[in-house]
N, C-alpha and C positions, 0 to 999 in steps of 0.2 A: 804395820805389815804392808808390803808392796808386792805387786804382781808383775812378773816379767812380761814385757810387751811382745816377746817372741811367741807367746802362746796365743793362738788364734782358733784352735779347734777344741778347747775345753781342757787340754792338758796343760800343765804348768810345771815349772821347775822351782823347787823350794829355794828360798834365799837363805844365806848363812844366818844362823841365829834363830831360825824358825824350826818348828817341829816337823820332823820327817815322818809322814804317815806310814811309809813303808817299813820304818824301823820298829813299829809296834805291831805285834801279832796277837790274834785271838784264837781260841779253840773253837771247835764246831758249835759249842753252845753259847758263844759270844762272851766267854769269860776270858779274862786276861791270863796270859801265860806266866804272869809274874813280873814282866818287864815294864808294865804301865799300870797305873792306878785307875780306878773308875773316874776319878775327877779329871785326870789327864785325858782320858778317852773322850769325856764329854766336851772338854775344852777343844780338843782336837777337831771333833765333829763340828762344833760351832765355828771354829776358824775356817774349816774347809767350806762350810756353807757360805760364810761371809765372803771368802775369797771368790767363790764361784759367782756370787751375786755381784760383787764389785766388777769382776771381769765382764759379766753380761751387760752391766750398766755402761761400762766404758765402751764396750763394742757397740752398743746401741747409740751412745752419744756420737761416736764416730760416724755411724751410718746416718744419724740425724743431721749432723753437720754437712755430710755429703749431699743429702736430700735438700737441705736448706740452700746450699750453694747452687744446686741445679734449679731450684725454684726461683732464686734470685736471677739466675741467668734467663729463665723463662720470662720472668716479669720484665727484665730489661729488653728482651726481644719483643715482648708484647708492647712495651712503651714505644720502642723503635717503630714497630709496625703501625701503631696508632699515629705516630708523627708522620710516617710516610703516607698513610691514608689521608691525613689532613693536607699534606702537600699535594696529594693526588686530587683531592677535591678543589684545592686552590687552583691547581693547574687546569682543572675542568672549567672553573669560572673564567680563567684567563683564555681558555680555548673559545669560550662563548664570545669573548671580545676580540677574537682573531689573533691572540698572542701565542697560541700553542696549537700544534698540529694534533688532530685526533689520533693519528697513527702512533705518535709518541705515547699518548695516554693508554691506548690499547696494549702497547708493548710493555709499559710499566705494570699494568694490571696482570698481564701474563707472568711478569717477573714476581709480583707479590703472591700470586697463586702458587707459583713454584716454591716460594719461601714457606707458605702455609703447609705445603706438602712435606717440607723438611721439618717443620715444627711438629706435625703429626708423627713423623718418623721418630723424632727425639722423644716425644711424649710416650710413644709405645715402648721405647727402650727404658724410659724412666719407670713405667708401670712394671716392666719385667724385673727391674732392679728391686722395686718395692716388694714385689711378690717373693723374690728370692730372699730378701731380708726377713720377711715374715716367716717363711718356711724354716729359715735357719734358726730364728729365735724359738720357734715351736719345737724344733728338734732338740735344742739345748734344754728346753723345759725350765729355764731359770728366770725368764723374764715374766713379770707379773702381767696377767692378761689385760688389766686395766690400762697399763702404760702402752702396750702394743695396740690396743683398740683405739686409744687416743691418737696415736701416731698415724694409724691407718685411716681413721676418720679425717684427720687433718689433710692427709695426702689425697683422700677422695674428694674433699672439698676443693682442694687446689685443682684436682683433675676436672671437677665439674665446672669450675670457673674457666679453666682452659678450654673445655669443650664449648661453653657458651661464647667465649671470646672468638673461637674459630668459626662458630656459626654466624656470629655478628659480622666477623670479617668477611666471610663469604657473601652474606647478604649485602653488605656495603659494596663489595666488589661487583656483585651482580647489579646492584642499583646504579653504580657508576657506568657499567656497560650499557644498561638500559638508557641512562641519561645520554651517553654518547650516541647510541642509535637514534634516540629522540632528537638530539641536537643535529645529527647529520640529516635526519628527515626534514627537520625544520629548515636547515640551511638549504637543502635541495629544493624544497618548496619555495623558499624565499628567493633563491637564485632563478628559478623558473618564472616566478612572478616578476622579478626585476627584468629578466630577459624579455618577457612579453611586453612590459611597459617600454623598454628601450626600443624594441622593434616598432612599437606603435609610434613612438616619438620620431624614429628615423623615417618611417613612412610619411609622417606629417611634414617633416622637414623637406623630404624629397618633393612632396606635392607643392609645398610653398616655394621651393627653389624653381621647380618647373613653371609654376605660375609666374614667378618673378622673371624667369628667363624669357617666358613668352611676352611679358609686358615690355621687357627691355628690348627684345627683338622687334616688337611692333614699333616701339619708339625709334629704334635705330633705322628701320626700313623707311619710316616716315621722314626722318631727317635726310636720309640718302636721296629719297625721291624729291624732297624740296631742293637739295643741292643740285641734283640733275636738272630740275626745271629751271633753276636760276642760271646754270651754265648754258642750257639750251637758249634761254632768252639772250644771254650775252653773245652766244654764237650767232643767233639771228641778227642781232644788232650789228655785229661785226661784218656779217655778209652784206647787209644793207650799206654799211659805211664803205666796205670794199668796192661794191658796185658803183657807188657814187664817186669814190676816188678814181676808179677805173675810167669812168666816163670823163672825169676832169682831165686825166692824163691823155686820153684819146683826143679830147678837144685841144689839148696843148700841142699834141703831135700833128693833128690834122685840123687846124683852126678854120679852114675854109669849107669843111664838109659838115653839113647839118647832122645833128645827133641821130635822127631816125635813119639816115643813110649809113652812119657808122655802125649802128646796131644791126642793120641788115647785112652790111658788108662782112662783119665778123660773126654772124650768128651761126655759121657752119665752121667749126674749128679746123676741119680738114681741108679747107681751101688754101692750099699752099703749094710752093714749088721752090726750086733752087734759085738763089739770088746771084745773078751774073755779076753784080757789083761786090759780092763777098765770096769770090771764087779765085783760087790761085791760077796763075797764067798757064801752068802745065796741065791743068784740068780743063776739059772742054765739055760744055753742056751741048750735047749733039742732037737733041730732038726738039721739036717745036713746043712740046708741053713742059719743057725744062725739067725733065725727070731723070734722064740718063746722063751720068758723068763718066768720062773716059780719061785715064791718065795717059797723055800723049807725050812723046819724046820731045824735049826742048833743050838742046845742047847735049852735053855729055853726062849730066847728073841724072842717073836712072834710079837712085835709091835715096830718096829724100821724102820727108813728110809733105803731103800736099792736101789742103782741106778746102771744103766749101760749106757754106751755111744756107739754111732755108731763108726764104724771104720774110716769113712771119714768125713771131715768137709763140710760145705756148701760154704765156700770161704776161699781163692781165688780159682777159677777154670777157666779153659779155656772152658767155657760152650758154647754149641750150643743153649741153652735156658736160659732165665733169671729167671726161676722159680725153686726153690728147695722145694720139698714137700714130705712128707711121711705120712702114715696112720698107725693107730694101731687099732686092734680089741680086745675088752675086752672079754676075755674068762672066766674070773672069777674075782670077785672084792668084798671084804668084807669091805674095808674101803676107803681110799683116794688114788688117783692116780694123778701124775703130768707127763706131757710130753711136750717137746718143744726143745729149743736150749740153750746151755750153753758153758762156757769155760771149756774145758776138763782138762787142766793142773792145774787149780786152784781149782777144785772141789774135795771134799772128798766123797767117795762112801757111807759112813754111816751117812751122814748128810742131812739136807733139802737143796737140791741144789737150790730150787726156791728162797731162801733168799739171794743168792749170786749176786754180781754186774755182769752185762753183761748177765743175764739170762732172757729168754722169755719163760714163761710156762703157759699152759692151765691146769686148775684143774678140777677134776671130779665133784666138787660142783658148777661149773660155773664161778669161779673167774679167772681173768687174771692177772698174775704177770709179771712186767717189772723191771729189775734192783733191785730186792729184795723188790719191793713195789707193793701192790695190787692196781689195777687201776679199778675204777668204781664199780658198783654193780654186784653181782653174777648173771650170766645168761648163757644160753647154757650149762646146766649140762649134763653129760653123765654117763653111768654105764654099767652094765652087758648086753652083747648082742649088744652094739653099736659099730659102726666103726666111728672113728673121725680122722680128718686129720689136720695137721698144716704145713704151708709152708710160704715161703718168696719170693716175687717178687723182684729180685735183682736190676731191673731197676727202679722201683717206690718206693722200700723200704717199701712196704706194706705187712702186714701179711695176711695170708689166714687161716680161720678156717672153717672146714666142719664137718657135722654130717650126717652119713648114706647117703652120696652122695649129700647132699645139702650144698651150701655155706651159712653160717650163719653170718659171720662177717669179716670185714677187718679193720686193724688199722695201723697207721703210726709207723714205728720202726726206732729208731736212731741206725742203725747198725754201729759198729766200724770196724776198719781194722783187728781186732783180728779174729782168727779161731774159728768159732762156730760149735758145733757138736750136732746132735740130741741126746736126752737122754730120759729115763723114770725113775721115782722114785715110788717104791711101799712101802706101809706102813704095810700091813697085810700079815700074813702067808697064803700061798696057792693062793695068787692072781696070775693071769696069763694073759699075753697079747701076741699078735702076730703082728709083724711089717710088713709093706709093703713099700719098698723103690722104687717100680715101676718096669717097666714102666706102668703097667696097674693098675689103681686105681678105687675105687668105685665111686669117684667123677670125672666127666669129666672136666679137666682143660683147655680144648681148648679155651674157651671164656675168660680165665684169663691170 
């Protein structure tokens, strides 16, 4: 005998060849109306009871299979979660070695907690399903109580295991979170400790560096002082040699004058005047002190360079002072005037001496000429009525230019060992100047 699978609520459809229960009727006393025998009625009742039992068992087996499938699914999820927790612990160890960020671990823990919530939700649904099956079987009244009890007990055991698993999972997750916090605290303390040690090392290195720098600076200053002392000694020796060589040259120039007389004769560097033997014919030295020079007409040439040199040079000398300086006062000026220092033996008195090598000249238009070349822009011009001075500090080799008693400019001069003489050059007829070789000047040279 077979049962139709379309019956799910206790009703069933008889299959062909089977006894139709509805075709047999009984009276009110339970006696047959003649259409069925007692034996047939008994067989019919037995078959109905068996059919109902078979149906209940089949239905229970289906429900059991469904529950087993769900339990397998839960076990698989449990296994997956255990594997993920193992991975999480492994990642926790890697984090301790600096291979994983603690933020990733926290994120994964939150993800697993969310999965646990989903598991609890599915578990609740499973419990509801089990309760529904139990109620249905009770309503049918055809399932043996022992079988139902066994199934329910098995499901409760699985429920208990699942609850224990969830508790364990939460504990392990909380333990991992605590380990993360502990790890972060340890890392923070270790970082502070390392930072403190690093700062101490840096302070020590800075102190050592400062100490080393102080030692190096001390050694450097000592070396510089030694070099300066050595250079000073060389300079002193050079000055002594220069003085000796100067005296030798003076003896060669004035062989008949005793040395003490030479020293006395040139001890004042300002004892000088214009040299009548080094003066152009168109220029006249008109005073007895040989200080005033006048450009006088001589023929038809009124616009040509005419020059005159001083009698004595500025070096070499056995000077008591290092400054050689002279001034000129412009008594009359129509055009251009040069004055300064030049090589006497190489100059031509009717040419522009400022263009010669070895010449240092100040021009009335403000220009400054050195070695035949104009240097810089024109400034410090002078003219009629002005008193200008030009000098050299033989110690510093700096030039001095003054105007009407005021110092206006100083410049470095590359003085050679040649004899330089004061000179003036006039360009226009009737120009006149007066020289002052000292010792009293309009500009006070005490500070220079």
